[in-house]
VEXDREN-2710 file (C-alpha; in Angstrom, 1 decimal):
% VEXDREN-2710
k/r/px/py/pz
1/MET/92.1/-8.9/135.1
2/PRO/91.0/-5.2/134.7
3/SER/92.9/-2.7/136.7
4/ASP/91.3/-0.6/139.3
5/PRO/89.9/2.6/138.0
6/THR/92.2/5.6/138.3
7/PRO/90.9/8.9/139.7
8/ALA/90.6/10.1/136.2
9/ASP/88.3/7.2/135.3
10/GLN/85.9/8.0/138.2
11/PRO/83.0/10.3/137.6
12/THR/83.3/13.8/139.1
13/PRO/80.9/14.2/141.9
14/GLU/78.4/17.0/141.4
15/PRO/79.0/19.9/143.9
16/ALA/76.4/20.1/146.7
17/THR/73.8/22.7/146.2
18/THR/73.2/25.2/148.9
19/PRO/69.5/25.9/149.5
20/THR/68.4/29.5/149.1
21/PHE/65.5/30.9/151.2
22/ARG/63.5/33.3/149.0
23/LEU/61.5/35.9/150.9
24/ALA/58.9/38.2/149.2
25/ILE/58.8/41.7/150.6
26/ALA/55.9/44.1/150.2
27/PRO/56.6/47.8/149.6
28/GLY/57.6/49.7/152.7
29/VAL/58.4/46.6/154.7
30/THR/61.9/46.8/156.2
31/PRO/63.2/43.4/157.4
32/ALA/66.8/44.5/158.0
33/LYS/66.9/43.4/161.6
34/TRP/65.5/39.9/160.9
35/VAL/67.8/39.5/157.9
36/GLY/70.8/40.3/160.1
37/VAL/69.8/37.6/162.6
38/TRP/69.2/35.1/159.8
39/ARG/72.7/35.7/158.4
40/ASP/74.3/35.3/161.8
41/ARG/72.5/32.0/162.5
42/LEU/72.3/30.5/159.1
43/ALA/75.4/31.9/157.4
44/ASP/75.5/28.9/154.9
45/VAL/71.9/29.5/153.7
46/PRO/71.5/32.5/151.4
47/LEU/68.5/34.7/152.0
48/GLU/67.1/36.3/148.8
49/LEU/64.7/39.2/149.2
50/VAL/62.2/39.5/146.3
51/GLN/60.3/42.8/146.1
52/VAL/56.7/42.3/145.1
53/GLU/53.8/44.7/144.5
54/VAL/51.0/45.1/147.1
55/LEU/48.5/43.8/144.5
56/ASP/50.4/40.5/144.3
57/ARG/48.2/39.5/147.3
58/GLY/50.4/36.4/148.1
59/ALA/50.4/35.0/144.6
60/VAL/54.2/34.5/144.6
61/VAL/53.9/32.4/147.8
62/ARG/50.9/30.4/146.6
63/ASP/52.7/29.5/143.3
64/ARG/56.0/28.7/145.1
65/THR/57.9/31.4/143.3
66/VAL/59.2/32.2/146.8
67/ASP/59.4/30.2/150.1
68/ALA/57.6/32.8/152.2
69/GLY/56.8/36.5/152.4
70/LEU/56.4/39.6/154.5
71/LEU/53.2/40.9/153.0
72/ARG/50.4/43.4/153.7
73/LEU/47.1/42.1/154.9
74/PRO/44.4/41.4/154.1
75/LEU/44.8/38.8/151.5
76/ASP/43.1/35.6/150.3
77/ARG/44.3/33.0/152.9
78/GLU/43.3/30.0/150.9
79/GLY/46.3/27.7/150.7
80/LEU/48.4/30.0/152.9
81/SER/49.5/30.1/156.5
82/VAL/49.7/33.6/158.0
83/ILE/51.1/35.0/161.2
84/LEU/50.4/38.7/162.1
85/LEU/53.6/40.4/162.9
86/TYR/52.8/44.1/163.5
87/THR/50.6/47.0/162.5
88/GLU/51.5/50.4/161.1
89/ILE/49.8/53.8/161.8
90/PRO/48.4/55.6/158.7
91/VAL/49.7/59.0/157.7
92/VAL/48.5/61.6/155.3
93/VAL/51.0/62.8/152.7
94/VAL/50.8/66.5/151.9
95/PRO/52.9/69.3/150.3
96/LYS/55.2/71.0/152.9
97/GLU/53.3/74.2/152.7
98/HIS/49.9/72.5/153.3
99/VAL/47.9/73.6/156.3
100/VAL/48.1/70.0/157.7
101/ALA/51.8/70.3/158.0
102/ALA/51.3/72.8/160.9
103/PHE/49.8/70.1/163.1
104/ASP/51.3/67.1/164.9
105/GLN/48.5/64.8/163.8
106/VAL/45.0/65.1/162.2
107/SER/41.8/63.1/162.3
108/VAL/39.7/61.7/159.5
109/GLU/37.1/64.4/160.0
110/GLU/39.8/67.1/159.5
111/LEU/40.4/65.7/156.0
112/ALA/36.7/66.2/155.0
113/ASP/37.4/69.2/152.8
114/GLU/40.4/67.6/151.1
115/THR/40.6/65.8/147.8
116/VAL/41.8/62.4/149.0
117/LEU/43.4/60.2/146.4
118/HIS/42.7/56.5/146.7
119/PRO/45.2/54.5/144.6
120/LEU/44.2/51.0/143.3
121/ASP/47.0/49.4/145.4
122/ASP/45.7/50.9/148.7
123/PHE/45.1/48.1/151.2
124/LEU/43.9/50.3/154.1
125/GLU/40.6/48.9/155.2
126/TRP/38.4/52.1/155.3
127/GLU/34.9/51.9/156.7
128/ALA/34.2/55.1/154.7
129/LEU/36.7/57.0/152.6
130/PRO/37.6/60.4/154.0
131/GLY/37.3/63.7/152.1
132/THR/36.2/64.2/148.5
133/PRO/37.3/61.4/146.2
134/ALA/39.3/62.4/143.1
135/VAL/37.8/62.0/139.6
136/GLU/40.0/59.0/138.9
137/ARG/41.8/56.6/141.1
138/PRO/45.6/56.6/140.5
139/ALA/46.9/53.2/139.5
140/THR/49.6/53.0/142.2
141/THR/50.7/54.8/145.4
142/ALA/53.7/56.1/143.6
143/ALA/51.4/57.8/141.0
144/ALA/49.3/59.2/143.9
145/ILE/52.4/60.7/145.5
146/GLU/53.3/62.4/142.2
147/LEU/49.8/63.9/142.1
148/VAL/50.1/65.1/145.7
149/ALA/53.4/66.9/144.7
150/ALA/51.5/68.5/141.8
151/GLY/48.9/69.9/144.3
152/VAL/46.0/67.6/143.0
153/GLY/45.1/66.3/146.5
154/VAL/46.4/64.3/149.5
155/VAL/46.8/60.6/150.1
156/VAL/46.7/58.4/153.2
157/VAL/49.2/55.5/153.4
158/PRO/51.0/53.4/155.9
159/GLN/53.9/55.3/157.5
160/SER/56.6/53.0/156.0
161/VAL/55.2/53.6/152.6
162/ALA/55.3/57.4/153.1
163/ARG/59.0/57.0/154.0
164/LEU/59.6/54.8/151.0
165/HIS/58.2/57.5/148.7
166/HIS/59.9/60.4/150.6
167/ARG/60.3/63.7/148.7
168/LYS/61.8/66.9/149.8
169/ASP/58.7/68.9/148.8
170/LEU/56.3/66.6/150.7
171/THR/55.7/65.7/154.4
172/TYR/53.3/63.6/156.3
173/ARG/51.3/63.6/159.5
174/PRO/49.7/60.7/161.5
175/VAL/45.9/60.2/161.0
176/SER/44.8/59.5/164.6
177/ASP/41.7/57.5/163.9
178/GLY/42.6/56.1/160.5
179/PRO/42.8/52.3/159.7
180/GLU/46.1/50.6/160.6
181/SER/48.0/48.6/158.0
182/ARG/48.9/45.0/159.1
183/ILE/52.0/43.1/158.1
184/GLY/52.1/39.3/158.2
185/PHE/54.5/36.5/157.6
186/VAL/53.0/34.2/154.9
187/TRP/54.0/30.8/153.7
188/PRO/52.4/27.9/151.8
189/GLU/49.9/26.0/154.0
190/GLY/51.2/22.6/155.1
191/GLU/54.8/23.4/154.1
192/THR/56.3/24.6/157.4
193/THR/59.9/23.6/156.5
194/ASP/62.9/23.9/158.8
195/LEU/63.8/27.2/157.2
196/VAL/60.3/28.5/157.6
197/GLU/60.5/27.6/161.2
198/GLU/63.8/29.3/161.5
199/PHE/62.3/32.6/160.2
200/ILE/59.3/32.2/162.4
201/GLY/61.6/31.9/165.4
202/ILE/63.5/35.0/164.3
203/VAL/60.5/37.2/163.8
204/ARG/59.1/36.0/167.2
205/GLY/62.3/36.8/169.0
206/ARG/63.3/33.3/169.9
207/THR/67.0/32.7/170.7
208/ALA/69.1/30.4/168.7
209/ASN/68.9/27.7/171.4
210/SER/65.1/27.9/171.6
211/SER/64.5/27.8/167.9
212/ARG/62.7/24.8/166.4
213/GLY/64.3/24.9/163.0
214/ARG/67.5/23.8/161.3
215/ALA/70.0/25.6/163.5
216/ALA/68.5/24.1/166.6
217/GLN/68.7/20.6/165.1
218/GLN/72.3/21.1/164.2
219/ASP/73.1/22.4/167.7
220/ALA/71.4/19.3/169.2
221/GLN/73.4/17.0/167.0
222/LYS/76.6/18.7/168.1
223/ALA/75.6/18.5/171.7
224/THR/74.7/14.8/171.6
225/GLY/77.2/13.7/169.0
226/SER/74.5/12.2/166.8
227/GLY/75.5/12.3/163.2
228/ASP/78.6/13.8/161.5
229/GLN/78.8/17.4/160.1
230/GLN/76.7/16.5/157.1
231/GLY/74.0/14.9/159.3
232/LYS/74.8/11.4/158.0
233/PRO/74.5/8.3/160.2
234/ARG/77.7/7.2/161.8
235/THR/79.5/3.9/161.2
236/LYS/79.7/1.2/163.9
237/ALA/83.4/2.2/164.4
238/GLN/82.4/5.8/164.9
239/GLU/79.7/4.8/167.3
240/LYS/82.2/2.7/169.3
241/ALA/84.7/5.5/169.3
242/ALA/82.1/7.9/170.5
243/ALA/81.0/5.5/173.3
244/VAL/84.7/5.2/174.4
245/ARG/85.0/9.0/174.5
246/ARG/81.8/9.3/176.6
247/GLU/83.0/6.7/179.1
248/THR/86.4/8.4/179.3
249/ASP/84.8/11.7/179.9
250/ARG/82.5/10.2/182.5
251/LYS/85.4/8.7/184.4
252/ALA/87.4/12.0/184.2
253/ALA/84.4/13.9/185.6
254/ALA/84.0/11.4/188.4
255/ALA/87.7/11.7/189.3
256/ARG/87.5/15.5/189.3
257/LYS/84.4/15.3/191.6
258/ALA/86.2/13.0/194.0
259/GLY/89.3/15.2/194.0
260/SER/87.3/18.3/194.8
261/ARG/85.8/16.5/197.8
262/GLY/89.2/15.5/199.2
263/GLY/91.2/18.5/198.0
264/LYS/90.7/22.2/198.5
265/LEU/87.9/23.2/200.9
266/THR/85.3/25.7/199.8
267/GLY/84.4/28.6/201.9
268/LYS/81.3/26.9/203.0
269/ARG/83.2/23.8/204.2
270/LEU/85.9/25.9/206.0
271/GLY/83.1/27.7/207.8
272/LYS/81.7/24.4/209.0
273/ARG/85.0/23.1/210.3
274/GLY/85.7/26.4/212.0
275/ASN/82.4/26.1/213.9
276/ARG/83.2/22.6/215.3
END
């Protein structure tokens, strides 16, 4: 009769893989606060930030390279779900000695005499471009910033992008009537996973208890005792033990309630007796 297999004969179980939530980030977007909340609530799920160019236009989300993204709008929404998160004011980037630097803010009309650079990755939705256009459009905002530093012209960008490309020889001022830049949370349409729901809850300011995602489900399981730590169904023995514990807890609670009625009197009850 063959002997029972020894531990050495048994196959080594493969280690459980931890899911990673990959989040695309457009230039200038700063998700530090949301990332901090994620790491507090879902410490066992790594959050990987993937920097993408503005011109990606959601392609990395559409082709599932990432799970979701914090991207600049507008973009082609076919196959995507989008939640608008916030808008940014536009600013004009100029050399520090430029006349614009003397003002707190400027209007589009006040840029009429300026050479305004319009990079190919500019997503500001202009009704009409301000100022005089440059002979050629810079390929990127970074290239446009270099041209501003060289005195070729000025460029209007979202405020966070101006901060991203900060230089000691440049400054920026708000454009009071310029188009705002919109930031949205984007994920594949029809694929609102638990982790996507978690991130939606975070960016919308939901508390951990009111979240609809994975953490909320885990909290509900702990509260009701349904499932073990791995979320697996319990055995009949475990169910029976849980029922015994619930009954014991119920009886203990009833005893405590009865004791409180016949034991120490609360201030309210003392007041009632004193008035008799």
